[in-house]
Every structure is written in C-alpha cells, then in structure tokens.
N, CA, C and O atoms as CSV, one atom per row, in Angstrom:
chain,resi,resn,atom,element,x,y,z
A,1,UNK,N,N,-1.826,2.036,7.935
A,1,UNK,CA,C,-1.347,1.601,6.681
A,1,UNK,C,C,-0.088,1.565,6.232
A,1,UNK,O,O,0.572,0.662,5.720
A,2,UNK,N,N,0.294,3.361,6.659
A,2,UNK,CA,C,2.131,3.386,6.203
A,2,UNK,C,C,2.756,2.825,6.734
A,2,UNK,O,O,3.652,2.328,6.051
A,3,UNK,N,N,2.782,2.518,8.101
A,3,UNK,CA,C,3.777,2.150,8.847
A,3,UNK,C,C,3.765,0.539,8.060
A,3,UNK,O,O,4.832,0.390,7.464
A,4,UNK,N,N,2.812,-0.716,7.909
A,4,UNK,CA,C,2.487,-1.742,7.356
A,4,UNK,C,C,3.173,-1.660,6.046
A,4,UNK,O,O,3.685,-2.739,5.749
A,5,UNK,N,N,3.339,-0.761,5.203
A,5,UNK,CA,C,3.858,-0.921,4.085
A,5,UNK,C,C,5.243,-0.587,4.319
A,5,UNK,O,O,6.170,-1.323,3.983
A,6,UNK,N,N,5.391,0.637,4.956
A,6,UNK,CA,C,7.222,1.075,5.180
A,6,UNK,C,C,7.877,-0.449,5.825
A,6,UNK,O,O,8.931,-0.882,5.360
A,7,UNK,N,N,7.232,-1.099,6.791
A,7,UNK,CA,C,7.940,-2.111,7.660
A,7,UNK,C,C,8.254,-2.920,6.614
A,7,UNK,O,O,9.456,-3.122,6.444
A,8,UNK,N,N,7.027,-3.740,5.428
A,8,UNK,CA,C,7.469,-4.579,5.034
A,8,UNK,C,C,8.698,-4.308,3.648
A,8,UNK,O,O,9.572,-5.074,3.242
A,9,UNK,N,N,8.303,-2.832,3.149
A,9,UNK,CA,C,9.507,-2.219,2.391
A,9,UNK,C,C,10.969,-2.679,2.898
A,9,UNK,O,O,11.930,-3.163,2.299
A,10,UNK,N,N,10.777,-2.381,4.050
A,10,UNK,CA,C,12.269,-2.857,4.865
A,10,UNK,C,C,12.836,-3.760,5.136
A,10,UNK,O,O,14.060,-3.867,5.219
A,11,UNK,N,N,11.829,-4.760,5.362
A,11,UNK,CA,C,11.850,-6.298,5.395
A,11,UNK,C,C,12.475,-6.629,4.067
A,11,UNK,O,O,13.317,-7.523,3.985
A,12,UNK,N,N,12.112,-5.983,3.106
A,12,UNK,CA,C,12.360,-6.703,1.360
A,12,UNK,C,C,14.043,-6.340,1.071
A,12,UNK,O,O,14.896,-6.944,0.421
A,13,UNK,N,N,14.085,-5.142,1.822
A,13,UNK,CA,C,15.662,-4.707,1.151
A,13,UNK,C,C,16.612,-5.133,2.026
A,13,UNK,O,O,16.469,-5.377,3.224
A,14,UNK,N,N,17.684,-5.214,1.293
A,14,UNK,CA,C,18.949,-5.701,2.361
A,14,UNK,C,C,19.753,-4.161,1.696
A,14,UNK,O,O,19.527,-3.462,0.709
A,15,UNK,N,N,20.843,-4.103,2.900
A,15,UNK,CA,C,21.651,-3.270,2.834
A,15,UNK,C,C,21.625,-2.793,1.072
A,15,UNK,O,O,21.172,-3.608,0.268
A,16,UNK,N,N,22.081,-1.593,0.642
A,16,UNK,CA,C,21.863,-0.705,-0.647
A,16,UNK,C,C,20.905,-0.525,-1.380
A,16,UNK,O,O,20.973,0.221,-2.357
A,17,UNK,N,N,19.645,-1.292,-0.983
A,17,UNK,CA,C,18.555,-1.270,-1.733
A,17,UNK,C,C,17.975,-0.093,-1.273
A,17,UNK,O,O,18.487,0.543,-0.352
A,18,UNK,N,N,16.396,0.444,-2.136
A,18,UNK,CA,C,16.311,1.934,-1.854
A,18,UNK,C,C,14.627,1.761,-1.601
A,18,UNK,O,O,13.948,0.993,-2.282
A,19,UNK,N,N,14.162,2.475,-0.676
A,19,UNK,CA,C,12.293,2.733,-0.498
A,19,UNK,C,C,12.387,4.201,-0.617
A,19,UNK,O,O,13.031,5.050,-0.002
A,20,UNK,N,N,11.307,4.255,-1.878
A,20,UNK,CA,C,10.940,5.640,-2.153
A,20,UNK,C,C,9.338,5.498,-1.100
A,20,UNK,O,O,8.799,4.395,-1.005
A,21,UNK,N,N,8.693,6.837,-0.334
A,21,UNK,CA,C,7.376,7.069,-0.129
A,21,UNK,C,C,7.370,8.334,-1.376
A,21,UNK,O,O,8.233,9.053,-1.880
A,22,UNK,N,N,6.051,8.167,-1.524
A,22,UNK,CA,C,5.774,9.880,-2.230
A,22,UNK,C,C,4.498,9.986,-2.498
A,22,UNK,O,O,3.853,9.173,-3.160
A,23,UNK,N,N,4.022,11.129,-1.925
A,23,UNK,CA,C,2.280,11.532,-1.660
A,23,UNK,C,C,2.198,12.625,-2.928
A,23,UNK,O,O,3.137,13.287,-3.370
A,24,UNK,N,N,0.801,12.627,-3.390
A,24,UNK,CA,C,1.003,13.853,-4.141
A,24,UNK,C,C,-1.077,13.639,-4.281
A,24,UNK,O,O,-1.860,12.739,-3.975
A,25,UNK,N,N,-1.217,15.032,-4.905
A,25,UNK,CA,C,-2.637,14.865,-5.270
A,25,UNK,C,C,-2.726,14.255,-6.459
A,25,UNK,O,O,-1.771,14.000,-7.192
A,26,UNK,N,N,-4.251,13.931,-6.739
A,26,UNK,CA,C,-4.036,12.910,-7.898
A,26,UNK,C,C,-5.699,12.475,-8.217
A,26,UNK,O,O,-6.554,12.535,-7.333
A,27,UNK,N,N,-5.914,12.151,-9.245
A,27,UNK,CA,C,-7.340,11.634,-9.476
A,27,UNK,C,C,-7.288,10.334,-9.506
A,27,UNK,O,O,-6.202,9.754,-9.488
A,28,UNK,N,N,-8.559,9.624,-9.560
A,28,UNK,CA,C,-9.023,8.061,-9.112
A,28,UNK,C,C,-8.788,7.381,-10.313
A,28,UNK,O,O,-9.493,7.711,-11.267
A,29,UNK,N,N,-7.867,6.415,-10.490
A,29,UNK,CA,C,-7.596,5.698,-11.827
A,29,UNK,C,C,-8.988,4.914,-12.195
A,29,UNK,O,O,-9.031,4.395,-13.310
A,30,UNK,N,N,-10.196,4.783,-11.286
A,30,UNK,CA,C,-11.216,4.139,-11.720
A,30,UNK,C,C,-12.251,4.968,-12.299
A,30,UNK,O,O,-13.271,4.439,-12.740
A,31,UNK,N,N,-12.026,6.632,-12.350
A,31,UNK,CA,C,-12.650,7.739,-12.828
A,31,UNK,C,C,-12.009,8.579,-12.900
A,31,UNK,O,O,-11.272,8.547,-11.914
A,32,UNK,N,N,-11.783,9.431,-13.521
A,32,UNK,CA,C,-10.930,10.343,-13.573
A,32,UNK,C,C,-11.761,11.813,-13.180
A,32,UNK,O,O,-11.312,12.901,-13.542
A,33,UNK,N,N,-13.026,11.679,-12.394
A,33,UNK,CA,C,-13.579,13.053,-11.728
A,33,UNK,C,C,-13.123,12.509,-10.478
A,33,UNK,O,O,-12.901,13.465,-9.735
A,34,UNK,N,N,-12.914,11.580,-9.983
A,34,UNK,CA,C,-12.657,11.219,-8.459
A,34,UNK,C,C,-11.276,11.918,-7.999
A,34,UNK,O,O,-10.282,11.195,-7.926
A,35,UNK,N,N,-11.179,13.132,-7.723
A,35,UNK,CA,C,-10.172,13.599,-6.630
A,35,UNK,C,C,-9.436,13.168,-5.394
A,35,UNK,O,O,-10.223,12.927,-4.478
A,36,UNK,N,N,-8.232,13.004,-5.096
A,36,UNK,CA,C,-8.018,12.782,-3.668
A,36,UNK,C,C,-6.282,12.619,-3.660
A,36,UNK,O,O,-5.671,13.039,-4.643
A,37,UNK,N,N,-5.704,12.142,-2.785
A,37,UNK,CA,C,-4.510,11.998,-2.439
A,37,UNK,C,C,-3.936,10.319,-3.090
A,37,UNK,O,O,-4.704,9.374,-2.908
A,38,UNK,N,N,-2.654,10.075,-3.786
A,38,UNK,CA,C,-2.023,9.230,-3.787
A,38,UNK,C,C,-0.769,8.644,-3.487
A,38,UNK,O,O,0.190,9.084,-4.119
A,39,UNK,N,N,-0.533,7.583,-2.510
A,39,UNK,CA,C,0.418,7.722,-1.648
A,39,UNK,C,C,1.491,6.230,-2.297
A,39,UNK,O,O,0.898,5.165,-2.467
A,40,UNK,N,N,2.793,6.296,-2.561
A,40,UNK,CA,C,3.061,4.929,-3.388
A,40,UNK,C,C,4.564,5.007,-2.533
A,40,UNK,O,O,5.454,5.855,-2.458
A,41,UNK,N,N,4.315,3.506,-1.873
A,41,UNK,CA,C,5.603,2.971,-1.258
A,41,UNK,C,C,6.234,1.885,-2.219
A,41,UNK,O,O,5.739,0.838,-2.636
A,42,UNK,N,N,7.477,2.449,-2.443
A,42,UNK,CA,C,8.047,1.338,-3.590
A,42,UNK,C,C,9.639,0.850,-2.975
A,42,UNK,O,O,10.430,1.583,-2.382
A,43,UNK,N,N,9.749,-0.029,-3.182
A,43,UNK,CA,C,11.209,-0.789,-2.565
A,43,UNK,C,C,12.125,-1.264,-3.972
A,43,UNK,O,O,11.449,-1.587,-4.948
A,44,UNK,N,N,13.526,-1.313,-4.096
A,44,UNK,CA,C,13.766,-2.460,-4.609
A,44,UNK,C,C,14.361,-3.659,-3.894
A,44,UNK,O,O,15.513,-4.093,-3.914
A,45,UNK,N,N,13.485,-3.998,-3.378
A,45,UNK,CA,C,13.877,-5.332,-2.852
A,45,UNK,C,C,13.635,-6.345,-3.806
A,45,UNK,O,O,13.354,-6.097,-4.979
A,46,UNK,N,N,13.743,-7.549,-3.302
A,46,UNK,CA,C,13.537,-8.669,-4.246
A,46,UNK,C,C,12.252,-9.241,-4.703
A,46,UNK,O,O,12.107,-10.439,-4.944
A,47,UNK,N,N,11.319,-8.342,-4.815
A,47,UNK,CA,C,10.035,-8.507,-5.459
A,47,UNK,C,C,9.142,-9.360,-4.666
A,47,UNK,O,O,9.429,-10.005,-3.657
A,48,UNK,N,N,7.680,-9.239,-5.454
A,48,UNK,CA,C,6.791,-10.500,-4.642
A,48,UNK,C,C,6.580,-11.735,-5.922
A,48,UNK,O,O,6.467,-11.216,-7.032
A,49,UNK,N,N,6.534,-12.800,-5.919
A,49,UNK,CA,C,6.292,-13.551,-6.831
A,49,UNK,C,C,4.816,-13.705,-7.273
A,49,UNK,O,O,3.891,-13.550,-6.475
A,50,UNK,N,N,4.644,-13.997,-8.495
A,50,UNK,CA,C,2.977,-13.854,-8.711
A,50,UNK,C,C,2.146,-14.854,-7.791
A,50,UNK,O,O,0.973,-14.635,-7.489
A,51,UNK,N,N,2.846,-15.945,-7.382
A,51,UNK,CA,C,1.951,-16.639,-6.715
A,51,UNK,C,C,1.596,-16.032,-4.960
A,51,UNK,O,O,0.560,-16.127,-4.302
A,52,UNK,N,N,2.425,-15.647,-4.746
A,52,UNK,CA,C,2.505,-15.170,-3.414
A,52,UNK,C,C,1.903,-13.705,-3.342
A,52,UNK,O,O,1.275,-13.342,-2.348
A,53,UNK,N,N,2.101,-12.938,-4.351
A,53,UNK,CA,C,1.222,-11.990,-4.879
A,53,UNK,C,C,-0.439,-12.046,-5.253
A,53,UNK,O,O,-1.210,-11.089,-5.183
A,54,UNK,N,N,-0.794,-13.512,-5.691
A,54,UNK,CA,C,-1.959,-13.623,-5.438
A,54,UNK,C,C,-2.814,-13.661,-4.364
A,54,UNK,O,O,-4.039,-13.542,-4.334
A,55,UNK,N,N,-1.780,-13.896,-3.227
A,55,UNK,CA,C,-2.456,-14.096,-1.933
A,55,UNK,C,C,-2.027,-13.210,-0.686
A,55,UNK,O,O,-2.198,-13.673,0.442
A,56,UNK,N,N,-1.492,-11.993,-0.853
A,56,UNK,CA,C,-0.893,-11.232,-0.330
A,56,UNK,C,C,-2.219,-10.301,0.616
A,56,UNK,O,O,-2.049,-10.034,1.806
A,57,UNK,N,N,-3.146,-10.007,0.067
A,57,UNK,CA,C,-4.514,-9.504,0.784
A,57,UNK,C,C,-5.329,-10.424,1.930
A,57,UNK,O,O,-5.940,-9.874,2.846
A,58,UNK,N,N,-5.266,-12.003,1.769
A,58,UNK,CA,C,-5.902,-12.621,2.494
A,58,UNK,C,C,-5.207,-12.619,4.206
A,58,UNK,O,O,-4.067,-12.635,4.670
A,59,UNK,N,N,-6.332,-12.596,4.665
A,59,UNK,CA,C,-5.994,-12.762,6.171
A,59,UNK,C,C,-5.237,-14.015,6.558
A,59,UNK,O,O,-5.510,-15.126,6.103
A,60,UNK,N,N,-3.952,-13.690,7.710
A,60,UNK,CA,C,-3.211,-14.695,8.486
A,60,UNK,C,C,-2.026,-15.097,7.084
A,60,UNK,O,O,-0.957,-15.638,7.365
A,61,UNK,N,N,-2.301,-14.834,5.937
A,61,UNK,CA,C,-1.398,-15.335,4.785
A,61,UNK,C,C,-0.069,-14.404,5.280
A,61,UNK,O,O,-0.281,-13.269,5.707
A,62,UNK,N,N,1.449,-14.993,5.194
A,62,UNK,CA,C,2.347,-14.320,5.514
A,62,UNK,C,C,3.664,-14.853,5.053
A,62,UNK,O,O,3.635,-16.067,5.255
A,63,UNK,N,N,4.881,-14.478,4.491
A,63,UNK,CA,C,6.105,-15.095,4.162
A,63,UNK,C,C,6.843,-14.862,5.330
A,63,UNK,O,O,8.045,-15.085,5.186
A,64,UNK,N,N,6.480,-14.463,6.500
A,64,UNK,CA,C,7.774,-14.085,7.330
A,64,UNK,C,C,7.620,-15.030,8.873
A,64,UNK,O,O,7.744,-14.730,10.061
A,65,UNK,N,N,7.358,-16.031,8.285
A,65,UNK,CA,C,7.030,-17.273,9.593
A,65,UNK,C,C,6.655,-16.836,10.622
A,65,UNK,O,O,5.468,-16.524,10.720
A,66,UNK,N,N,7.512,-16.677,11.684
A,66,UNK,CA,C,6.905,-16.452,13.159
A,66,UNK,C,C,6.985,-14.935,13.222
A,66,UNK,O,O,6.170,-14.463,14.014
A,67,UNK,N,N,7.765,-14.028,12.587
A,67,UNK,CA,C,7.595,-12.722,12.578
A,67,UNK,C,C,6.593,-12.309,12.208
A,67,UNK,O,O,6.458,-11.135,12.553
A,68,UNK,N,N,5.572,-12.785,11.514
A,68,UNK,CA,C,3.914,-11.995,11.030
A,68,UNK,C,C,3.426,-13.025,11.368
A,68,UNK,O,O,3.671,-14.214,11.574
A,69,UNK,N,N,1.839,-11.489,11.390
A,69,UNK,CA,C,0.672,-12.320,11.613
A,69,UNK,C,C,0.305,-12.580,10.465
A,69,UNK,O,O,-0.246,-13.680,10.497
A,70,UNK,N,N,0.308,-12.225,9.603
A,70,UNK,CA,C,-0.491,-12.108,8.154
A,70,UNK,C,C,-1.609,-11.064,8.099
A,70,UNK,O,O,-2.588,-11.225,7.370
A,71,UNK,N,N,-1.480,-10.212,8.722
A,71,UNK,CA,C,-2.593,-9.520,8.877
A,71,UNK,C,C,-2.892,-8.141,8.132
A,71,UNK,O,O,-3.937,-7.678,7.673
A,72,UNK,N,N,-1.154,-7.499,8.199
A,72,UNK,CA,C,-1.138,-5.837,7.817
A,72,UNK,C,C,-1.679,-5.642,6.855
A,72,UNK,O,O,-2.625,-4.855,6.847
A,73,UNK,N,N,-1.307,-6.230,5.821
A,73,UNK,CA,C,-2.081,-5.975,4.330
A,73,UNK,C,C,-3.480,-6.275,4.308
A,73,UNK,O,O,-4.274,-5.523,3.743
A,74,UNK,N,N,-3.788,-7.197,4.817
A,74,UNK,CA,C,-5.473,-7.462,5.170
A,74,UNK,C,C,-6.133,-6.292,5.776
A,74,UNK,O,O,-7.170,-5.834,5.295
A,75,UNK,N,N,-5.523,-5.760,6.889
A,75,UNK,CA,C,-5.830,-4.502,7.766
A,75,UNK,C,C,-6.028,-3.214,6.902
A,75,UNK,O,O,-7.019,-2.484,6.889
A,76,UNK,N,N,-4.503,-3.053,5.953
A,76,UNK,CA,C,-4.526,-2.120,5.213
A,76,UNK,C,C,-5.434,-2.148,4.032
A,76,UNK,O,O,-6.030,-1.074,3.952
A,77,UNK,N,N,-5.724,-2.893,3.187
A,77,UNK,CA,C,-6.650,-3.416,2.173
A,77,UNK,C,C,-7.983,-2.882,2.886
A,77,UNK,O,O,-8.748,-2.299,2.118
A,78,UNK,N,N,-8.371,-2.975,4.151
A,78,UNK,CA,C,-9.876,-3.050,4.476
A,78,UNK,C,C,-10.127,-1.377,5.281
A,78,UNK,O,O,-11.179,-0.865,5.664
A,79,UNK,N,N,-9.125,-1.001,5.313
A,79,UNK,CA,C,-9.000,0.827,6.091
A,79,UNK,C,C,-8.953,1.653,4.510
A,79,UNK,O,O,-9.644,2.650,4.300
A,80,UNK,N,N,-8.111,1.109,3.567
A,80,UNK,CA,C,-8.223,1.904,2.214
A,80,UNK,C,C,-9.649,2.019,1.834
A,80,UNK,O,O,-10.252,3.091,1.780
A,81,UNK,N,N,-10.280,0.573,1.509
A,81,UNK,CA,C,-11.559,0.413,1.163
A,81,UNK,C,C,-12.760,1.366,2.239
A,81,UNK,O,O,-13.726,1.963,1.764
A,82,UNK,N,N,-12.481,1.335,3.478
A,82,UNK,CA,C,-13.615,2.137,4.301
A,82,UNK,C,C,-13.489,3.330,4.093
A,82,UNK,O,O,-14.413,4.134,4.217
A,83,UNK,N,N,-12.148,3.664,3.693
A,83,UNK,CA,C,-12.073,4.948,3.151
A,83,UNK,C,C,-12.680,5.812,1.991
A,83,UNK,O,O,-12.761,7.017,1.754
A,84,UNK,N,N,-13.224,4.183,1.130
A,84,UNK,CA,C,-13.709,4.902,-0.406
A,84,UNK,C,C,-12.522,4.738,-1.051
A,84,UNK,O,O,-12.695,5.313,-2.126
A,85,UNK,N,N,-11.113,4.171,-1.027
A,85,UNK,CA,C,-10.348,4.201,-1.974
A,85,UNK,C,C,-9.674,2.724,-2.522
A,85,UNK,O,O,-10.290,1.672,-2.356
A,86,UNK,N,N,-8.560,2.760,-3.083
A,86,UNK,CA,C,-8.077,1.881,-3.391
A,86,UNK,C,C,-6.843,1.135,-3.511
A,86,UNK,O,O,-6.121,1.901,-4.150
A,87,UNK,N,N,-6.214,0.133,-3.279
A,87,UNK,CA,C,-5.013,-0.177,-3.132
A,87,UNK,C,C,-4.540,-0.892,-4.352
A,87,UNK,O,O,-5.455,-1.665,-4.637
A,88,UNK,N,N,-3.478,-1.038,-5.301
A,88,UNK,CA,C,-2.671,-1.493,-6.309
A,88,UNK,C,C,-1.219,-1.837,-5.835
A,88,UNK,O,O,-0.512,-1.135,-5.112
A,89,UNK,N,N,-0.914,-3.042,-6.375
A,89,UNK,CA,C,0.590,-3.592,-5.896
A,89,UNK,C,C,0.962,-3.910,-7.618
A,89,UNK,O,O,0.191,-4.399,-8.444
A,90,UNK,N,N,2.251,-3.505,-7.816
A,90,UNK,CA,C,3.169,-3.902,-9.072
A,90,UNK,C,C,4.122,-4.506,-8.428
A,90,UNK,O,O,4.439,-4.099,-7.310
A,91,UNK,N,N,4.858,-5.758,-9.100
A,91,UNK,CA,C,6.178,-6.013,-8.367
A,91,UNK,C,C,6.521,-7.251,-9.545
A,91,UNK,O,O,5.766,-7.965,-10.204
A,92,UNK,N,N,7.913,-7.153,-9.483
A,92,UNK,CA,C,8.831,-8.123,-10.670
A,92,UNK,C,C,9.874,-8.880,-9.368
A,92,UNK,O,O,10.108,-8.473,-8.230
A,93,UNK,N,N,10.160,-9.625,-9.800
A,93,UNK,CA,C,11.027,-10.413,-9.326
A,93,UNK,C,C,12.295,-10.972,-10.543
A,93,UNK,O,O,12.967,-11.997,-10.428
A,94,UNK,N,N,12.342,-10.275,-11.335
A,94,UNK,CA,C,13.490,-10.181,-12.573
A,94,UNK,C,C,14.846,-9.858,-12.183
A,94,UNK,O,O,14.876,-8.695,-11.781
A,95,UNK,N,N,15.756,-10.308,-12.149
A,95,UNK,CA,C,17.098,-10.468,-11.616
A,95,UNK,C,C,17.247,-8.675,-12.466
A,95,UNK,O,O,16.821,-8.359,-13.577
A,96,UNK,N,N,17.952,-7.845,-11.509
A,96,UNK,CA,C,18.590,-6.966,-12.085
A,96,UNK,C,C,17.539,-5.578,-11.730
A,96,UNK,O,O,17.895,-4.414,-11.547
A,97,UNK,N,N,16.356,-6.061,-11.710
A,97,UNK,CA,C,15.148,-5.021,-11.862
A,97,UNK,C,C,14.114,-5.188,-10.964
A,97,UNK,O,O,13.063,-4.561,-11.100
A,98,UNK,N,N,14.325,-6.077,-9.932
A,98,UNK,CA,C,13.262,-6.260,-8.816
A,98,UNK,C,C,12.883,-5.507,-7.911
A,98,UNK,O,O,13.680,-4.738,-7.374
A,99,UNK,N,N,11.678,-5.567,-7.579
A,99,UNK,CA,C,11.055,-4.437,-6.704
A,99,UNK,C,C,9.780,-4.655,-6.378
A,99,UNK,O,O,9.156,-5.603,-6.857
A,100,UNK,N,N,9.239,-3.774,-5.501
A,100,UNK,CA,C,7.526,-3.665,-5.234
A,100,UNK,C,C,7.246,-2.554,-5.143
A,100,UNK,O,O,8.027,-1.775,-4.597
A,101,UNK,N,N,6.000,-2.122,-5.667
A,101,UNK,CA,C,5.764,-0.674,-5.749
A,101,UNK,C,C,4.010,-0.867,-5.107
A,101,UNK,O,O,3.154,-1.163,-5.940
A,102,UNK,N,N,3.707,-0.735,-4.045
A,102,UNK,CA,C,2.109,-0.283,-3.753
A,102,UNK,C,C,1.791,0.981,-3.533
A,102,UNK,O,O,2.565,1.781,-3.008
A,103,UNK,N,N,0.630,1.254,-3.919
A,103,UNK,CA,C,-0.135,2.821,-4.619
A,103,UNK,C,C,-1.460,2.474,-4.057
A,103,UNK,O,O,-2.149,1.470,-4.237
A,104,UNK,N,N,-1.715,3.803,-3.150
A,104,UNK,CA,C,-2.882,3.856,-2.285
A,104,UNK,C,C,-3.681,4.976,-2.736
A,104,UNK,O,O,-2.923,5.902,-3.024
A,105,UNK,N,N,-5.103,5.327,-2.948
A,105,UNK,CA,C,-5.601,6.474,-3.510
A,105,UNK,C,C,-6.579,6.396,-2.486
A,105,UNK,O,O,-7.086,5.354,-2.071
A,106,UNK,N,N,-6.860,7.739,-2.035
A,106,UNK,CA,C,-7.652,8.016,-1.027
A,106,UNK,C,C,-8.304,9.284,-1.696
A,106,UNK,O,O,-7.683,10.218,-2.202
A,107,UNK,N,N,-10.057,9.104,-1.582
A,107,UNK,CA,C,-10.734,10.037,-2.180
A,107,UNK,C,C,-10.634,11.563,-1.375
A,107,UNK,O,O,-10.018,11.319,-0.338
A,108,UNK,N,N,-10.926,12.814,-1.405
A,108,UNK,CA,C,-11.128,13.705,-0.713
A,108,UNK,C,C,-12.338,13.583,-0.079
A,108,UNK,O,O,-13.279,13.267,-0.807
A,109,UNK,N,N,-12.570,13.756,1.134
A,109,UNK,CA,C,-13.355,13.407,1.750
A,109,UNK,C,C,-14.418,14.742,2.135
A,109,UNK,O,O,-13.783,15.530,2.835
A,110,UNK,N,N,-15.494,15.111,1.950
A,110,UNK,CA,C,-16.317,16.390,2.459
A,110,UNK,C,C,-16.340,15.937,3.999
A,110,UNK,O,O,-16.266,14.792,4.442
A,111,UNK,N,N,-16.458,17.104,4.665
A,111,UNK,CA,C,-16.364,17.269,5.936
A,111,UNK,C,C,-17.395,17.926,6.461
A,111,UNK,O,O,-17.537,19.044,5.966
A,112,UNK,N,N,-18.342,17.574,7.471
A,112,UNK,CA,C,-19.533,17.824,7.776
A,112,UNK,C,C,-19.360,18.647,9.433
A,112,UNK,O,O,-19.670,18.164,10.522
A,113,UNK,N,N,-18.810,19.911,9.169
A,113,UNK,CA,C,-18.765,20.622,10.796
A,113,UNK,C,C,-19.507,21.243,11.437
A,113,UNK,O,O,-19.694,22.452,11.301
A,114,UNK,N,N,-20.119,20.435,12.337
A,114,UNK,CA,C,-21.313,21.153,13.536
A,114,UNK,C,C,-20.442,22.014,14.100
A,114,UNK,O,O,-19.280,21.807,14.452
A,115,UNK,N,N,-21.166,23.108,14.167
A,115,UNK,CA,C,-21.186,24.383,15.048
A,115,UNK,C,C,-22.271,24.604,15.792
A,115,UNK,O,O,-23.403,24.810,15.353
A,116,UNK,N,N,-21.866,24.557,17.191
A,116,UNK,CA,C,-22.921,24.772,18.140
A,116,UNK,C,C,-22.618,26.064,19.062
A,116,UNK,O,O,-21.659,26.225,19.816
A,117,UNK,N,N,-24.008,27.199,18.724
A,117,UNK,CA,C,-23.912,28.084,19.063
A,117,UNK,C,C,-23.368,28.249,20.478
A,117,UNK,O,O,-23.534,27.176,21.059
A,118,UNK,N,N,-22.752,29.200,21.321
A,118,UNK,CA,C,-22.194,29.223,22.736
A,118,UNK,C,C,-22.806,29.917,23.784
A,118,UNK,O,O,-22.309,29.900,24.909
C-alpha cells in the first residue's frame, strides 16, 4: 500500500516539490467510536484532474502509459477494505496550490493469540 502511494507521489513531483508522510493514531471519520491508525501521503505535485480522480481506483486505469499497470491503487484500496479501513483522496490542480493527499485509516484489530501448552 505504502510503496504504491509513495511511488505515485514521486512520479507526480518534479525537483523542488515536497512529499510528506504522516502516521498517527486517529478515529474513523465514518464513526468517532472507531480507533485506529491514519497514514497520510501528500505531495505538492501537479494534482489529479477531477476526470482522472473519478477513475483512479479502477483496475487497469493508468496515466503512466507503458510504465504503469493501473493496478496499484486498485490493489491498495482492496487491501485497505479487507483490513476494515477506508481510503480517501483530495487533490487540486490549481496553479500555485496543486497537489494530492491520500489518507488511509485502518482500525485497530483485536488479535487472538493461541497459546499451546508445551
């Protein structure tokens, strides 16, 4: 998940642009009782147009021509959903303010530990 978001941010940023990775404990934006971890990857690249943003989670959709398979964000979204989480994207192409921010929330999981006597 994280490598997809970071590679996409690197591809979007020319020299002099910024990428910020942030992780923190958080509550789920779908309901304040859910606790978990939020990971944000933001860049000051060119941004994503509204037309492209509407399709970025579709399988095989890519803007990278021969360099991309179009599966990275689709797989990322699938992993996040299997973990019970959610993914959001905000982006603007406004000159001087362009950039994209992906935010992933993954709830804390209660782990069952089987302890077998020796």
